[in-house]
C-alpha positions in Angstrom: 115.5 112.4 144.4 114.4 113.5 140.5 111.6 112.1 139.4 111.2 110.7 135.8 107.4 111.3 133.9 108.3 108.3 132.0 108.5 106.3 134.6 105.4 107.8 136.5 102.9 107.5 133.3 104.9 104.2 131.6 105.8 102.1 134.7 107.7 98.5 133.7 107.6 99.7 130.1 111.0 99.9 128.1 110.4 103.3 126.5 114.0 103.8 125.1 113.1 102.6 121.7 109.5 103.5 121.7 109.1 105.4 118.7 105.7 107.2 119.6 105.2 110.5 120.6 103.9 111.3 124.1 100.7 112.3 122.7 100.2 109.0 121.0 101.2 107.2 124.0 98.5 109.0 125.6 96.2 108.1 123.1 96.7 104.4 123.8 96.5 104.7 127.0 93.1 106.2 127.2 91.6 103.9 124.9 92.9 100.8 126.5 91.8 102.5 129.8 88.2 102.6 128.4 88.1 99.7 126.4 90.0 97.3 128.9 90.1 94.3 126.0 89.8 90.7 126.7 92.1 90.0 123.6 94.3 92.2 121.9 96.4 91.7 118.8 99.7 93.9 118.1 101.2 93.7 114.3 104.8 95.4 114.4 106.3 94.6 117.8 109.9 96.4 117.6 111.5 96.8 120.8 108.0 96.6 122.8 106.7 99.7 124.1 103.5 99.6 122.7 103.1 95.9 123.6 104.5 96.3 127.3 101.8 99.2 127.6 98.5 97.0 125.7 99.5 93.7 128.2 99.0 96.0 131.0 95.0 96.7 130.4 94.4 93.6 128.3 93.7 89.9 129.9 95.2 88.5 126.5 97.7 89.8 123.7 99.0 88.2 120.6 101.5 89.8 118.8 103.1 89.6 115.5 106.4 90.6 113.6 108.3 89.5 111.3 111.9 89.9 112.7 113.0 86.9 115.2 115.2 89.3 117.1 112.0 90.4 119.0 112.1 87.8 121.2 115.8 89.0 122.7 115.1 92.3 123.1 112.6 92.7 126.2 111.3 90.5 129.1 107.9 89.1 127.3 104.7 89.8 129.9 103.0 86.5 131.1 99.5 87.4 129.0 101.9 87.8 125.7 102.1 85.5 122.9 104.5 86.2 120.3 104.4 85.0 116.8 107.5 85.3 114.0 106.1 85.6 110.4 104.9 87.9 107.8 101.8 89.3 107.9 101.0 88.5 104.4 100.3 85.1 105.4 100.3 84.9 109.2 97.7 87.7 110.2 94.8 85.6 108.5 96.3 82.6 109.9 96.4 84.0 113.7 92.5 85.6 113.0 91.3 82.2 112.2 93.2 80.7 115.1 91.6 83.0 117.7 88.0 82.6 115.7 88.2 78.8 116.6 88.5 79.7 120.1 84.9 81.7 120.0 87.5 85.1 120.0 88.3 88.1 118.1 90.1 91.0 118.8 88.8 93.8 121.3 91.8 96.3 120.5 94.2 96.0 117.0 97.5 98.1 116.9 98.7 97.8 113.2 102.2 99.3 113.3 104.3 96.9 110.9 105.0 97.1 106.9 104.8 100.8 106.3 104.4 100.7 102.4 101.4 101.5 101.0 101.0 98.2 99.8 101.8 96.3 103.1 99.3 98.8 105.1 96.5 98.2 102.5 97.4 94.5 102.5 97.0 94.1 106.4 93.8 96.4 106.8 92.2 93.9 104.0 92.7 91.2 106.0 91.3 93.1 109.1 88.5 94.3 107.4 87.3 90.8 107.2 86.7 90.6 111.4 83.4 90.5 112.5 83.7 91.9 116.1 81.7 89.9 119.0 82.1 93.2 121.6 83.1 96.7 120.5 86.7 96.7 119.2 88.9 99.5 117.6 91.9 99.4 115.0 94.5 101.6 115.7 97.2 102.5 112.8 100.1 104.1 113.6 101.8 107.1 111.5 98.8 108.2 109.5 100.5 111.4 109.0 103.0 109.6 106.7 102.0 109.7 103.0 102.7 106.1 102.2 101.0 104.8 105.3 98.2 107.3 104.9 97.6 106.2 101.1 97.2 102.4 102.3 94.7 103.3 104.8 92.6 105.5 102.7 92.7 102.7 100.0 91.3 100.0 102.2 87.8 98.9 101.6 86.3 100.1 104.8 83.0 100.7 103.6 82.8 96.8 103.0 82.9 95.8 106.0 79.3 96.8 107.6 80.5 96.9 111.4 82.6 99.5 110.7 80.8 102.6 112.6 83.6 105.5 112.4 87.0 106.2 111.4 89.2 109.4 111.9 92.8 109.0 110.2 93.6 111.8 112.3 92.3 111.0 115.9 95.9 112.2 116.7 97.6 114.2 114.3 101.1 113.1 112.5 104.2 115.5 112.7 107.6 116.2 110.8 110.7 114.2 112.1 114.2 114.2 111.1 114.5 111.2 108.7 117.1 108.7 107.9 118.7 110.4 105.0 119.2 113.9 107.0 115.7 115.4 105.5 112.6 115.6 107.6 109.9 113.2 107.4 106.1 113.1 107.8 105.8 110.2 110.8 103.6 109.7 113.4 99.8 110.4 114.1 97.3 107.6 115.0 94.0 106.5 112.8 91.6 105.2 114.6 88.8 102.8 113.6 85.6 101.8 115.7 83.8 98.9 115.0 80.7 97.2 116.7 78.9 94.0 116.4 75.6 95.7 115.2 76.0 96.9 111.8 75.7 100.8 110.8 73.0 102.6 109.3 74.0 104.2 106.4 77.3 105.0 104.3 80.7 105.1 106.2 82.1 108.5 106.3 86.0 108.4 106.3 87.0 111.6 108.8 90.7 113.2 108.4 89.7 115.7 110.8 93.7 117.1 111.1 93.7 117.1 107.1 94.8 120.8 106.6 97.4 120.3 109.0 99.0 116.9 107.2 98.5 118.6 103.7 101.0 121.6 105.2 103.4 119.0 106.5 103.5 117.0 103.3 104.3 120.6 101.3 107.0 121.3 103.7 108.5 117.9 103.4 108.1 117.5 99.7 111.0 119.3 98.4 
């Protein structure tokens, strides 16, 4: 018998099209194990790799994707509610629906529109949240130039409940792009929010900045 690391680490999770590196998957696992969310929210589902992982740790999971085909790609876990629509309009609606039930997400994974404008727009909505419990916002592809610019442009300091932020919690890396060129993708940015407001100014940390700058230079040609 030959044992497989993926089956051991991610039981009952569809990993074939899961576009996260092992370091990113384990970072998600660690955060979820630490937080054990009551309510989790994923924006951008694709083939359900991250969604299935989240469902193993969270009591309830709400998910949003613009593509209706996600409903046919994998068996939906019992504690998952998938909504189909554009985050430009649906995200605020879903947060309002949760709020009407006296709930806010404890764990949010943002992995949807990868344009600068799309990332910024989604974060502007998420930064209206006042957390009821410790909460994290996990942002995938923080190494990608367009996504990173959207994250850097977001009004983090306007939310007094944002206590810490590191755009390079897991640094991005170079991967083959669809055009035959190498591109920078991956990476996890992580924001930590708490019901008590922070004291002082918010510092946006970029702990992998030297690496990211070198990656961007290497793929700019």
